[in-house]
C-alpha positions as CSV (number, residue, x, y, z in Angstrom):
1,T,88.3,-421.1,-53.3
2,M,90.3,-420.1,-56.3
3,P,90.8,-416.5,-55.3
4,F,92.0,-417.7,-51.9
5,I,94.6,-420.0,-53.6
6,V,95.7,-417.2,-55.9
7,R,96.1,-414.9,-52.8
8,L,98.1,-417.5,-50.9
9,F,100.3,-418.8,-53.8
10,P,100.7,-416.2,-56.5
11,T,104.0,-417.7,-57.7
12,L,102.4,-421.1,-58.1
13,V,99.6,-419.7,-60.1
14,T,102.0,-417.9,-62.4
15,K,104.0,-421.1,-63.0
16,L,100.8,-423.1,-63.7
17,T,99.6,-420.4,-66.1
18,F,102.8,-420.1,-68.2
19,L,104.3,-423.6,-67.6
20,N,107.7,-422.1,-67.8
21,F,109.3,-425.0,-66.0
22,L,108.6,-427.3,-68.9
23,A,111.0,-427.7,-71.8
24,F,109.4,-428.5,-75.1
25,P,110.0,-430.4,-77.2
26,Y,111.2,-433.1,-74.8
27,F,114.6,-434.7,-75.0
28,V,115.9,-432.2,-77.6
29,D,119.2,-430.4,-77.2
30,L,118.4,-426.8,-78.1
31,Q,122.1,-426.0,-78.0
32,R,122.5,-428.0,-81.2
33,P,119.8,-426.8,-83.6
34,E,121.7,-428.2,-86.6
35,L,120.3,-431.6,-85.6
36,L,116.8,-430.2,-86.0
37,V,116.9,-427.5,-88.7
38,N,119.1,-427.3,-91.7
39,N,121.6,-424.4,-92.1
40,T,121.2,-423.4,-88.4
41,I,123.6,-422.6,-85.6
42,N,123.2,-421.6,-82.0
43,L,124.6,-418.2,-81.0
44,Y,124.5,-416.0,-77.8
45,L,124.1,-412.3,-77.9
46,T,124.9,-410.0,-74.9
47,T,122.1,-407.5,-74.9
48,E,123.2,-405.6,-71.8
49,P,125.6,-406.3,-68.9
50,D,124.8,-409.7,-67.3
51,V,122.0,-410.4,-69.9
52,T,122.7,-413.0,-72.6
53,V,120.1,-414.2,-75.1
54,G,120.4,-417.5,-76.9
55,V,119.5,-417.2,-80.6
56,W,119.4,-419.5,-83.6
57,H,120.7,-418.2,-86.9
58,T,119.2,-419.9,-89.9
59,V,120.2,-419.0,-93.4
60,P,117.6,-419.3,-96.2
61,G,117.4,-422.3,-98.4
62,S,118.8,-420.2,-101.3
63,R,122.1,-420.1,-99.4
64,A,122.0,-423.8,-98.2
65,A,124.7,-425.0,-100.5
66,E,127.0,-422.1,-99.5
67,A,126.4,-422.8,-95.8
68,Q,127.2,-426.5,-95.9
69,G,130.1,-427.3,-93.6
70,K,130.7,-423.7,-92.5
71,D,131.7,-422.7,-89.0
72,Q,130.2,-420.2,-86.6
73,R,132.4,-417.4,-88.1
74,W,130.8,-417.8,-91.5
75,Y,127.3,-417.5,-90.0
76,E,128.3,-414.4,-88.0
77,E,129.7,-412.8,-91.2
78,A,126.5,-413.7,-93.0
79,L,124.6,-411.6,-90.5
80,A,126.6,-408.5,-91.7
81,D,126.2,-408.9,-95.4
82,A,123.6,-407.3,-97.6
83,H,120.9,-410.0,-97.2
84,P,117.8,-409.1,-95.2
85,I,117.4,-410.5,-91.7
86,I,114.1,-411.7,-90.3
87,I,113.7,-411.9,-86.5
88,Y,111.2,-414.3,-85.1
89,M,110.3,-413.8,-81.4
90,H,109.0,-417.1,-80.1
91,G,107.9,-416.1,-76.6
92,N,109.4,-416.3,-73.1
93,V,111.5,-418.7,-71.0
94,G,113.9,-421.4,-71.9
95,T,112.3,-422.8,-75.1
96,R,113.0,-421.9,-78.7
């Protein structure tokens, strides 16, 4: 019966496999990462026309004192300085 269900409802099977309709952790505002992770802000990058990717920028603990009370501009400038950048790709869909 399972192949029959897959054949009839391929979209449903995809949703049940990846669970991309669930937001985890629950009741967390991913737009405000500073409430969850120290020295972190939420940014959006336009990767191509009509495609925007939400990212969190977290500075290392060694720059924590320097980052205290800084605005988005400071974090954007920190991306352009000589410090290395580590990119962590978490997966797909609307969770971070």
